[in-house]
C-alpha positions in Angstrom: 61.5 235.4 91.9 58.7 233.9 90.0 55.2 234.2 91.3 53.0 231.1 92.0 51.0 232.0 89.0 54.1 232.1 86.7 55.3 228.8 88.0 51.8 227.2 87.6 51.7 228.3 83.9 54.6 225.8 83.2 53.0 222.7 84.7 49.2 223.2 85.0 46.9 222.9 82.0 44.5 225.7 81.2 41.6 223.7 82.7 43.4 223.7 86.1 44.4 227.4 86.2 42.5 229.8 88.3 39.6 231.3 86.4 39.1 234.4 88.5 42.5 235.8 89.5 46.2 235.4 89.3 46.7 235.7 93.1 49.2 233.5 94.8 48.1 233.0 98.3 50.4 232.0 101.2 48.1 232.2 104.2 44.5 232.7 105.3 43.3 233.9 108.7 39.6 234.6 109.4 38.2 236.8 106.7 41.5 237.6 105.1 44.0 236.1 102.7 47.7 237.0 102.4 49.4 236.9 99.0 52.9 236.0 97.8 53.5 239.7 97.0 52.7 240.8 100.6 49.1 242.0 100.2 46.3 241.5 102.8 43.0 241.0 101.0 39.5 240.8 102.4 38.1 237.5 101.1 34.4 237.5 100.3 34.7 234.4 98.2 35.9 231.9 100.9 37.0 229.2 98.5 33.5 229.5 96.8 31.8 229.1 100.2 33.9 226.2 101.5 35.3 228.2 104.4 32.1 228.9 106.2 33.8 229.5 109.5 36.7 231.5 108.0 40.2 230.7 107.0 42.1 228.4 109.4 39.8 228.7 112.4 42.0 227.7 115.4 39.5 225.1 116.7 39.4 223.5 113.2 43.2 223.5 112.9 43.5 221.9 116.4 40.9 219.2 115.6 42.5 218.3 112.3 46.0 218.2 113.8 44.8 215.9 116.6 43.1 213.6 114.2 46.2 213.4 112.0 48.2 212.1 114.9 45.8 209.1 115.3 44.4 208.2 111.9 44.7 210.0 108.5 42.8 207.4 106.4 40.9 204.3 107.2 38.3 203.8 104.4 34.7 203.8 105.4 34.0 200.7 103.3 36.5 198.8 105.4 36.4 200.1 109.0 34.5 202.4 111.4 36.1 205.4 113.1 35.0 208.0 115.6 35.0 211.2 113.6 32.9 209.6 110.8 30.2 208.1 113.1 30.2 211.1 115.5 29.6 213.6 112.6 26.9 211.5 111.2 25.2 211.4 114.6 25.4 215.1 115.1 24.1 216.0 111.6 21.3 213.5 111.6 20.2 214.7 115.0 20.2 218.3 113.7 18.2 217.4 110.5 15.9 214.7 112.0 14.5 211.6 110.4 17.5 211.0 108.3 20.6 208.9 107.5 23.8 210.2 105.9 26.4 209.0 103.4 29.7 211.0 103.1 31.6 211.7 99.9 34.3 214.2 99.0 32.7 216.9 96.7 29.4 218.4 95.7 29.5 216.7 92.3 29.9 213.3 94.0 27.1 214.1 96.4 24.8 215.0 93.6 25.7 211.9 91.7 24.9 209.9 94.8 21.6 211.7 95.3 20.3 210.9 91.9 21.6 207.3 92.2 19.7 207.0 95.5 16.5 208.4 93.9 16.7 205.9 91.0 17.5 203.0 93.4 14.7 203.8 95.9 12.0 204.3 93.2 13.2 202.0 90.5 12.4 204.7 88.0 14.7 206.1 85.3 14.1 209.8 84.8 15.3 213.0 86.7 14.0 216.5 86.3 16.3 219.5 86.9 16.0 223.2 86.3 17.2 225.8 83.9 19.9 227.9 85.6 21.0 224.9 87.8 24.5 224.1 88.6 25.0 220.7 90.2 28.7 219.9 89.4 31.2 218.7 86.7 31.2 214.9 86.9 29.4 213.3 84.0 26.3 212.7 86.2 26.2 216.1 87.9 27.1 217.9 84.6 24.1 216.3 82.9 21.9 218.0 85.5 23.5 221.4 85.0 22.0 224.2 82.8 23.5 227.4 84.1 25.9 227.8 81.2 26.5 225.7 78.0 30.2 226.1 78.5 30.1 223.4 81.2 28.5 220.9 78.9 30.5 221.8 75.7 32.6 218.9 74.4 30.8 216.3 76.5 27.5 215.6 74.7 25.7 213.3 74.9 24.8 213.3 78.5 23.3 210.5 80.5 19.7 209.9 79.3 16.3 210.7 80.7 17.1 214.1 82.3 14.6 216.9 81.6 14.6 220.6 82.5 11.9 222.9 83.9 11.9 226.7 84.3 13.2 227.8 87.7 11.1 230.7 89.1 13.6 233.6 88.6 11.1 236.4 89.0 13.5 239.1 88.1 13.9 237.6 84.7 10.6 235.8 84.6 9.6 234.2 81.2 6.0 235.4 82.0 4.7 238.6 83.6 4.8 238.9 87.4 2.0 240.6 89.2 2.4 241.9 92.8 5.6 239.9 93.3 3.7 236.6 93.3 4.9 233.5 91.7 3.1 233.2 88.3 1.0 230.0 87.9 3.1 229.2 84.8 5.9 227.8 87.0 3.5 225.4 88.7 1.5 224.6 85.5 4.6 223.7 83.5 4.8 220.3 85.2 1.5 219.3 83.8 2.8 220.1 80.4 6.0 218.2 81.0 4.1 215.2 82.3 1.6 215.3 79.4 4.1 215.8 76.6 7.6 214.6 77.6 7.9 212.2 80.5 5.2 210.3 82.5 5.3 211.3 86.1 5.5 207.7 87.2 8.7 207.4 85.3 10.3 210.2 87.2 12.6 209.1 90.1 13.5 212.6 91.4 13.2 216.3 90.9 16.4 218.1 91.9 16.6 221.8 92.7 18.7 224.3 94.6 16.6 226.1 97.3 18.8 229.1 96.4 20.4 228.8 93.0 24.2 229.3 93.2 26.2 229.5 90.0 22.9 230.4 88.2 22.8 233.7 89.9 21.9 233.4 93.6 18.2 233.2 92.8 15.8 232.7 95.6 12.5 230.9 94.6 9.2 232.0 96.0 8.2 230.0 99.1 4.9 228.9 97.6 6.8 227.3 94.7 9.0 225.3 96.9 6.0 224.1 98.9 4.3 223.2 95.6 7.2 221.1 94.6 6.8 219.1 97.9 3.1 218.5 97.1 3.8 217.6 93.5 6.4 215.0 94.4 4.1 213.5 97.1 1.3 213.2 94.5 3.4 211.1 92.1 5.8 209.3 94.5 8.8 211.3 93.2 11.8 212.0 95.3 12.2 215.7 96.0 16.0 216.4 96.0 17.6 219.6 97.3 21.1 220.5 96.3 22.4 222.4 99.3 26.1 222.1 98.3 26.5 225.9 98.4 23.5 227.1 100.3 23.8 224.7 103.2 25.9 224.7 106.5 24.8 228.0 107.8 25.4 230.0 104.6 21.8 231.4 104.5 21.4 232.0 108.2 19.9 228.6 108.8 21.8 225.3 109.2 20.2 224.2 105.9 18.4 226.5 103.4 15.3 224.3 103.3 14.4 225.7 106.7 13.4 229.0 105.1 10.7 227.3 103.1 9.3 224.9 105.7 9.9 222.0 103.3 11.8 218.8 104.0 13.1 217.0 100.9 13.3 213.3 100.6 17.0 213.5 99.7 19.5 216.4 99.9 23.1 216.9 99.1 25.6 219.2 100.7 29.3 220.0 100.5 31.5 223.1 100.6 31.1 224.5 104.1 30.5 221.1 105.7 34.2 220.4 106.1 35.5 223.9 107.0 37.8 223.8 103.9 38.5 220.1 103.9 37.1 217.9 101.1 33.9 216.6 102.4 30.3 216.2 101.2 27.2 214.3 102.2 24.0 212.8 100.9 21.1 213.0 103.4 18.0 210.9 103.0 14.9 210.1 105.0 15.5 206.8 106.8 13.0 204.8 104.8 14.6 206.0 101.6 18.2 205.4 102.7 17.5 201.9 103.9 16.8 201.0 100.3 20.4 201.9 99.3 22.0 198.5 99.8 25.8 197.6 99.9 27.5 197.9 96.6 24.9 200.4 95.2 27.3 203.3 95.8 30.8 203.8 97.3 34.2 205.6 97.3 37.6 205.3 98.8 38.1 208.7 100.5 34.5 209.7 101.4 34.2 210.7 105.0 38.0 211.0 105.5 38.8 211.0 109.3 40.5 214.4 109.2 37.8 216.0 107.1 35.1 214.6 109.5 37.0 215.9 112.6 37.1 219.3 111.0 33.4 219.0 110.1 32.5 218.2 113.7 34.2 221.3 115.1 32.8 223.4 112.2 29.3 222.2 113.1 29.9 223.2 116.8 31.0 226.7 115.7 28.0 227.1 113.4 25.4 225.9 116.0 27.3 227.8 118.7 26.5 231.2 117.3 27.9 231.5 113.8 24.6 230.7 112.1 22.8 233.4 114.1 25.6 235.8 113.1 25.2 234.9 109.5 21.5 235.7 109.7 22.1 239.1 111.4 25.1 240.1 109.3 23.3 239.0 106.2 20.4 241.2 107.0 22.7 244.1 107.6 24.8 243.4 104.5 21.8 243.2 102.3 20.5 246.5 103.6 23.8 248.1 102.7 23.7 246.7 99.2 20.2 248.0 98.8 21.5 251.5 99.8 24.3 251.1 97.2 21.6 250.2 94.6 19.9 253.6 95.2 23.2 255.3 94.5 24.1 253.2 91.4 21.0 252.3 89.2 23.2 249.9 87.2 22.5 247.5 90.1 19.3 246.0 88.8 18.7 243.6 91.6 19.8 242.8 95.1 19.0 239.3 96.3 19.8 236.3 98.5 19.4 234.8 101.9 21.7 235.3 104.9 25.3 235.6 103.7 24.6 234.2 100.2 24.0 237.5 98.5 24.3 238.9 95.0 23.9 242.1 93.0 23.1 242.0 89.3 24.5 244.6 87.0 22.3 245.6 84.0 21.9 248.1 81.2 18.5 249.3 80.1 15.7 246.7 79.9 17.7 244.4 82.2 20.3 243.6 79.5 23.3 242.0 81.3 26.3 244.2 81.8 29.0 241.6 81.8 31.8 244.1 81.0 31.0 246.4 83.9 30.7 243.5 86.3 34.3 242.4 85.4 35.6 245.9 85.8 34.0 246.3 89.3 35.4 242.9 90.4 38.9 243.8 89.1 38.9 247.3 90.6 37.7 245.9 94.0 40.5 243.4 94.0 43.0 246.2 93.3 41.6 248.0 96.4 41.8 244.9 98.6 38.5 243.0 98.2 38.2 239.6 96.6 34.9 238.9 94.8 33.7 236.6 91.9 30.7 236.6 89.6 27.8 234.3 88.9 24.9 234.0 86.6 24.7 232.7 83.0 26.0 236.0 81.7 28.5 236.5 84.5 26.8 239.8 85.3 26.1 239.2 89.0 28.6 239.8 91.8 28.2 237.2 94.6 29.2 237.8 98.2 30.2 234.8 100.2 31.9 236.0 103.4 32.4 233.6 106.3 29.5 233.1 108.8 31.8 234.6 111.3 32.1 237.9 109.5 31.7 241.1 111.6 30.0 244.4 110.8 33.4 246.2 110.5 34.5 243.8 107.8 31.2 244.3 105.9 31.7 248.0 106.2 35.2 247.7 104.9 33.9 245.7 101.9 31.1 248.3 101.2 33.6 251.1 101.3 35.8 249.4 98.7 32.7 248.4 96.6 31.4 252.0 96.6 34.8 253.3 95.5 35.0 250.7 92.8 31.6 251.7 91.4 32.5 255.4 91.6 35.7 254.8 89.7 34.3 252.5 87.0 31.3 254.7 86.3 33.1 258.0 86.3 
């Protein structure tokens, strides 16, 4: 009998084939997936962070099934329905001083976020960051600078987008003293404003409060706070991309809470729908009220079933899963730091909550892409699903569900230790 992968080869183009594995998956429960060849695998990828409360949480399944019995699609541009309005109420209550617009994907949400910034300020330019990943639509892709492969074939991009250096202190472009954020990362904006784009032409500055695809980079708190002050000075919209780092992933409902900074606009997706296609653009009320009918839209955004799943997922997160993510993230990071002592090829351990990564390097921090691939492949053979991140694909990211338990982390660490031992022997 042919595997799902073999069948897919005949009908799916290369762009639609799985980039990371050839696994055919028939079921997911909690932290595990089950394959078409009978394997049970510990999943620390979770659909790239979309399943924040685990696979097929019974409360999510029940809510989705109940909603399907009543209304599968209505169209938020046409009618109002309970799951859409109720989820908007709960989320804006949790965030405070905000309104919300639902879409389907992170790319759509980021497109919406920059459209909102342009609409609210009546300015043309956007500043993004090196290492950023904001999506694959033409708008979101133009904001992306984590890997040139994403932009290849699609030049030229939409105009008036500029890039600044993100404060990746492990690979800092200037020396770092005492772990403090160098002044360079703040001072660069004066240079940008003096030489490239006038600040009063800038509608928004978009940043990930923990970079995702770019390598799970956490910026210094003082830099994020500086960005708030900078945007206030020039009337620029501060936009956070919380597509991957939101919805409990970092041990807070939204990552911005770690920095004590509230953006004017932020996007989120992935874990918001517990695996269903759902995303959102949040904005401060005075900003969102400038987004008038016809300025944005979409047929399937805020689908009734996805919103019903999102409501239950939010209840699970606020009911203890976020606290668990914080506690288990601290434990997991400590275990990874112990692994680093054993294997010096692990150059850096980083991340917040359960958005963690280890970077594998040779001497002088040269990326070890080949070793990273071998570790990931060997771990999968032993029953642990992982994927990479970073421009050079030399970081291994860990994205277990916010419901993960200590025993599952220990299982993952045993497999990871064994994979390192085997690949380095």
